[in-house]
N, C-alpha and C positions, 0 to 999 in steps of 0.2 A: 278836325287835323288828320289830312291824311296822310302825314309823315309815318305815324305808329304803322301803318298798312305797309308803306314802302320800306321801313326797317326789317319787318319780318319778311317781306319776300328777299330782301338784300339778306339777312340773315340765313334764309333757308337756300337760296343759291350758294353761299359761302360755304355752308355745311354740306351741301352734294360736292362742291369742288374737293373740299377737304377729305370726303369719305372715296371719291373718287383717285384720290391720291395717298390714300394711307395715312392720312395726317391724323395725330391726336388733338391738335390745337389750332384754332385761328387766330395768328397774332395780330393781323390789322387788314381791313379792308380800304382801299382808296376809289372814292367815286369822282366823276367827274360830272358836274352840275353846272346847267348853264345858267347864265346871268338873270335870264327873264323865264326861266322853267317855273312850275307850281309849287317849286320846294323851296321851304324856308331853311336854311342849312342849321340854324339856332335851333330850331324846333326839331330838326333830326337829329342832331348832336345830343339834345335832352331824352329824345326816343330811345336812343342808340343805347345811352348810359344806363338806362332802365332796361333794355331789353336783353344786353350780354350778361348782366348778372343772372338772369334766369336759365343760360344756358351754357353747361360746362365747358362744350368746345369753345365756347366764344369769352369766356372768363377772361376780364381785363383787355379784350380786343379793343385794338385803337381805330377808332374812324378815322381818316384823313378825307378831307374834302378840298378838290381842287375845282375853281370856278374858271368855267369857260366864257370868256366876253361876247357878250351878244354885238353881233354885228349884221348891219342890214345892206343889201344890196341895191340899187337903183337901176331898174332895167332901161329907162332913158337917157340917162349920162355914164352909166357904168360904174359910177364910184360906189365904193364899200366905205361904210362908216360907221360910228359907232352909236348902236341903238339908242342907249339909255338917254343922252340929252335930246335928240331927235326925234324918237319914234319912227313912225311909218311915211314923214316927209324928209324927202332929201334934202340935207343942207346946202348941197352944191347947186341943184336947178330948181329946187322946190317942187318936185313931182312926187304923188304920192303911190306911184307904180313901182314898189319897192316889194323886195321879200326877205326873210330873215335867212341869212345864210349860215349863222351859228350862233348858239345862247341858249337855245330851249332843251339841250341834252340833259339825258339822266343817266350815265354810264357807269356800271361796274368796271373799273380799270385795272385793279390790281387786288389779288388777295393774297396775302403772306401766311402760309402755314408752316406749323412745325411736323417735321417727320416722325411717325411711329417710333416710339422709345428713347427721343431725345425729350429733354429736358432739363 
């Protein structure tokens, strides 16, 4: 399960951002995760709940996950289509000459922090 390693990396980056901004606490982290990325959101959430308990700066920090839909583009007909039901074969023209336009992302979108001295 690589989700635990991913969580550790996200926590490290969030702590860096908090430190750079003189914050005492991280309230939440929002991730954009592509529908066809290799990350399983439920595993990520389980790892997050376990890991943030071990970080004083992250205690009770919420993990927010926004799913980026998988969209594929066909070079032959120019159609963009939902990847999940059709895979690599364009549903409009049947061409395999396609590529993933979006849906493989893993992005830290937002880190919500509390300023020093406030709580």
